[in-house]
Every structure is written in structure tokens, then in C-alpha cells.
N, C-alpha and C positions, 0 to 999 in steps of 0.2 A: 716657510721653512725649509724650501730646496738649498738655503745658503748651506746647511748641516752636509751636503753633499761631497765636500772638501774632505771629510773624514770618510767616507765611501772610496773617494780618489787615492788617500793614502794607504789605504788596505789594498786597493788593488797595486798600486804601484809595489809597495812592498811584499806583497804576494808573489806577483810576477818577479820580482827581482831575485828572491830567495828561490823561486822554483828553476828560476837560469840556472843562479850559483850551484843550487844541488845537483842538476843533471850535468853541469859544467864540471863540478869535482867531486861528484860522487858516484860508484859505480853501483848497478841494480843490485838490491840485495845482500851487499855487503857494507855491514853496519861499523859506523867511525863513532869509538865509544868518546864524547865530550864529559859527561861526569859518570858516577856510578850508576845513576838513574838513567840518564840520557845518551841516545846516541841519534847520529843522523844517518839516515838509512834511507837511500832512495828506492821506492814503489810506485806502481802505477795501480790506479784503480778505475775500472769502466762501471764501476757501481754508483752507490751512495754511500754514505755513512757506515761504518764496520763492513765494507764491501755490498752491501745489500743489492741483490739483484748482478753482482759482477760478472757473473758467468752465463749472460743469457744469450748470449749468440749477435749481438750488438744491437737490438732495436733500443735499450736501454738508454743510448747515448742519445739519441733525439728525444724519446722521452724526458729524461732531466736535461735536456738543453732547453725544451719547453717548459717545463717547470719552472727552471728558473728565471726564463724569460719572462713568464707569467708572474711571479712571485717579486720579480723586478720591478714590473710595471705596475704591480700592486702596492709595492713599497713606496714608489716616487709617486704614485698618488694621493697615499696617506699622508706622507710627509708634505705635499701642498698642502691638506688640509689643516695642517696642525697650528695651533696658536703659539704666538711667541713665548709664554711661560710653560710649554712642553717640550722645552728645550733637550730633557734627558731622554725623551720618547723619541725625539728626533736622532740624538745620539745613537740610543739602539738601532733604531730602524737603518740608520745610516751606516753603523759596524756590519749587520745582516746583509743590507745591499753590496759593500762592497765584497764581501765572502762570497756571497751567491754570483756578481760577476767575475770575481778574480777566478772561480772553480767553472764558470760557464765559459771564460774564453780556453780553458784546457780544453773542454769538451768540444768545442767548435773547432778548434785549430790543431787537436792530437787525438781526439775521440777517447780519450781517459784524463784523469787527472792526477797529478804529481804531488807525491805525499814523499816527506821526509822526514819529519820529527815524531821520534820514538821514544816514548817514556817507557820505564820497566820498572819493575819494584816486587819486593816479595810480599805473596800473599800467603799467610800463616797457613799450617796445613791445607792449602790446595795447590800451590806454586809457587817455587821457591823463586822464579824468575817471570812473573808474569808482565808479557808487555799491552801494552793498552795500545789501541788501532793507530796505525801510522797516518798524521795530519800534516796541515800545513796554515801557513799564515792567513789564509782565507776563512778556513774551519775554527782557526781563533777570533777571528772576529765575528762571525756568526755566531759563534757558542756566548762570547761576551756580550753581544747585543742581544741575543734572545732571554739571557739571565737577566740583563739589566730591564727588558721589557716585562717577564715575569715579576720581577721585585716591583717594579714599578706599579702593576696590575694588581698586586697583593696590597701594597702598603698605601697606596694614592688615597688623599684625603676627598677626592672626587668622586668615590663610591658611592653607589646608589645604595640606600637602607633596605 
């Protein structure tokens, strides 16, 4: 099932292309309105999701680099063991792998992940202009792939009773 790694390659390519475009066309911290609910807003994240551990002085770069390498090797091995009838599992894993490698490239090359997609919407009675964490194409691949794997695990006909 390693034949599904082309999905990973597309995620990596689109992620790196859009990050290059964001760095080339945006100014850090200056939002550019696309729609009423969407900005392009260049930000750098030295941590993980939602800036977890972002202010820890640098060790987290190597921790998240090692973690991404470990996860990538684990996923490649898992892909290798799948049967042909597990194509949706393979696609989910390939999406997660592409996202992990896309963000890994940023960590290795720059020590931080490039984020630029900024959704915002009103949260009644809490925040009139709530901004979700800024993210990138790699994060989208990871999120869609992980969601697909969760759905497969919940609704698979091959579950033990």
C-alpha cells in the first residue's frame, strides 16, 4: 500500500508551495482579508498545535522534529502492512504522513512552522471575533487524515465483538 504515498507527496508539495507564497506575499502579523470569515495572516509557530510549547527556548524544535520522524517511519511501516482492501486507511495515513513531513521540513529548515490560514467567526456571548488557531496545508492534511482514520475505526465492519 506504499502506492498511496503519492497522496503524501501532493500534500507536501501544496504545503510547501503555499508556505512559500505566504512568505513571499504576506507580512508577519498583518492580516489580509479574503472573506468575512477568512484572513491570510503569516505567523510562525515554534511549538506544536495551538502554539503548544512555543516559548520553551528551542529544545522543542528537536523534540517535535524527532517526533515527526518517528511518526513518519511508523506510518510508512503501517502503510507497508495494509492489504489492498484497506485503501481508505491508506489514504488517511498518507494524508497524515504528508502533513507531518510538510511541517517537519519547516522545523528542520527554519526551526519553526509557517502558518497563514486564519479563520474567524463570532462566538455568541463570548467573543464577537473569535480567531481559530492559524494553520497551514500540512495541518489540513493531518486533520483530514486523522478524522478519516477515526471514522474508519468507529464504523469498520472488521471490528472485534
